[in-house]
N, C-alpha and C positions, 0 to 999 in steps of 0.2 A: 929858769924852770919854776913853774908855779908850786906853791907849798901845798902838800897833801896833808889833810887833817882828818881825824876819825874819832867819833865818840860812841860808836855802836857798842863797844865793850862795856863802857860804864853804864849806858842806857839799859843793856840787857843783863849784865852780870855784876854791876858795880857793888851791890850789897852781898850777893851770893859768893862771888869769886873776885874780889877786888884786885888780887895780884894778876889773875888772868886778864882782867879788863885793862890793867896798866900795861901789861906786855903787848896786848893787842893794839891799843890806841896809841901808846907812847913809843914803843919800841918797833913793832912791825910796821905800823903806818907812820908814826912820828919820825922815826930815824931811817929805817930800811927803805921805805918808799920814797924818802926824800934824798937818798944817796945820789949825787949827780953823776956817778960813774956810768949809769945806764939811763937813757932818756925814758920818759914816761910811756911813750907809745910802745917801745920795745919791752919795757917792764910789764905792761898790760898783756902783751902777747905771750910772754913767758909764763905769766900767772895762769892765763887761760889754758895753755898747753899742760901745765903741771896739774891743774884740777881735772882736766879731761883725762890725762894719763892715769890719774888716781881713781877715775870712775866717779868723781864727785859732780853730780849734775843737779844740785839743789839750789836754793836761793843764793848761796854764796857765788856759784858760777854765774848766775844771772847778773848779780851785782858787778862782777868783774867783766862780763861781756858789755854791760852798760858803760862801765868805766873805760873799756877799750874803745868803744865808739866815741865817747866824749873826748878821748885823747887822740883822735885822728885815725883810728883803724877803720877802713872802709868796708863796705859789704863784700867787695871782691877780695880784699885782703883776708878777711876773717874766713871766707869760704875756702880760699887757698890754704890757709893755715890748718883748718879743721880737716880738710881732705888729706893734706900731707901727713898730719899726725895720725889720722885714721889707719894708715898703712902700718904704723908701728905700735899704736896703743890699742887698736881694735876697732873694727867696723861698727859694732853696736854702739860704742861710745861716741863715734862720729855722728851717728844718727841722732843720738840723744842731744848732743851739743847743737846740731843743726836745727832741731826742733825749737830749741830755746833761742838760738841766734836769729832765726827767722822772725821771731816776735820782736826782738830788740831792734833789728834793722828794718822792720816792716814799714814803719811810718817815717822813714827818712825823707825829709822834705828837701827842697832846693836850698833852704837856709841851713839845714843840717850839713848837707854836702859842702856848701860853701865854707861853713865853719870848720869842718874837718880839713878842707884844703888849706884854710888860713893857718891852722895849727901846725902845718908841715913846714912853714917858712918863717923867717924872722922879719920879713918886710910886711907892711900893711897892704891889704887889698885896695884900700882907698875908696873913692867915690865913683858912682856910675860915670862912664866915659861919654857923657851926653854931647860934649862938644865935637866928637868925632863919630857919633853913632851912625851917621849916614854912610860911613865908609866901612862898617862892620856888619857881618851877617850873624846876628845874635848879640847877646849882652856882653859888654866888656867893662872893666873897671880900671881906674888910673890913680896911682899914688906917686906924687913927686918925691924922689929921694934926694936929689940935688939939683938946684937951679943955678949954681955958681960954678965957674970955670968950665965944667962939662955937665950937660944936662943928662940926668939919670932918672928914669921913671920905671916903676914897677907896673907892668901891664898884665891884668888878669882876664882870662877868657873863660866863659862858662863852656860846658861840653858842647861841641859842635860849632862854636863861634870862631870866626876867622876874619881877618881884614881883607879888603879888596886888594887886587894887584896894585902895586904902586912903585914909584921910582924916587929915590933921593938924588936930587940934582945938586951940583956944585961946580963953580968955576975952578976951585982948587980944594983938595982935601975932601971932607964930607963922607957921607955914608953912615952906617949904623952898626953897632955891635949888640947882639942879643945873647943873654946868659940865662938859661932856664934855672929857676929857683924852686919850682914845685910843679907836680903834675906831669902830663905828657902832651906833647903837641908836635907841630910840623913847621918846617920852613921849606919853601920851594922857590927856585929861580925859574924864570921863563926858559923853556926848552930843556929843563933838567928834571930828574926824579925828585920827589919830596924827600926831605931829610927829617927823620924822627928826632925829637928833642926831649931829653930827660934831664932831671936836676944835675947841674954841673956842666952840661953841654954848652958850647960857645959857638956862635955863628958870626963871622965877619962879612958884612955886606958893603961892597964898594959902591961909590956913587955911580949912578947911571945904570944900575942893574934892576930890571923889573922882577918883582918878587911878591910873595905874600907869606904870612905866618899866622898861626892860630892853634886852637885846641884840637885834640883828637875827639872823635864822636862820643867817647865814653869817659872822658876825663876833664876835670878842670885843669887849667894850664896857666902858669905865671912865668914871665921872663922880665929881666931888667932890659930896658931899651936905653942904650948909651949913644948919645948923639956925638958923632965925630966932628970936631971943629972944622969949619969950612969957610970959604969965601963965596958970597952970593948963594947960600944954600936955600933950597926949597924942596917941598914934597909935591909930587904929581900923583893924585889919586885917580885910579883907572877903574876898569870894570870889575864886578864881583867875581869871585872864584866860581866856576861852573859847578852846580850841584852834583851832576853825574861824575865829574872829575874828583870832587871831594869824597863822595861816597865810596870810591874805589880804595881809599886809604884804610888800612887796618885799624 
């Protein structure tokens, strides 16, 4: 977990109220915010909820909304949090927070969304998957995790990206295992319904099965792709997933 530091107390009140500045910078942020019992993303959400419930919608709330965004809270997540708390803390408070949150998340670029996604997992996103880009609809990224004994790669898909239909062939053994590590995506076998994948979900793909996998329309998606040892293994890349078929998925 990255180290949280703060010097706002000393900058603003170092001479006027040095004790308060010390408590703010060294205790609240220096110790409490660095307590590993709660991850930073959860701590940011709790702080926003506490300020909203107290009716505090000044610059301190904006700082903590920015902090929440920097620590991986997405636009959809903050909207869901503020809506939920609005039922308990008051509708006018929700309006006030939304007006500020809209500013904080207004200029969220593809790079911001990618960084937020990366903050949700321990594996790197890696480099653009240029060697296989002809088999993907959209941008994907590849990070080798292990190339010894068993090949393990972290594959990341931008929203809407998916690979073509393909088959893992093998004379013996073979196939692939997918483990979702961040975001939301899908796996689909030929002739079957698509299976939604969320963090922790595992898919076992036998050799010889035609399938595809990729991100949901509105979410980045990363999975570990584990190559099952095989004899005479190979991949057969086939046609892209039909756009009308993909668009039907939620």
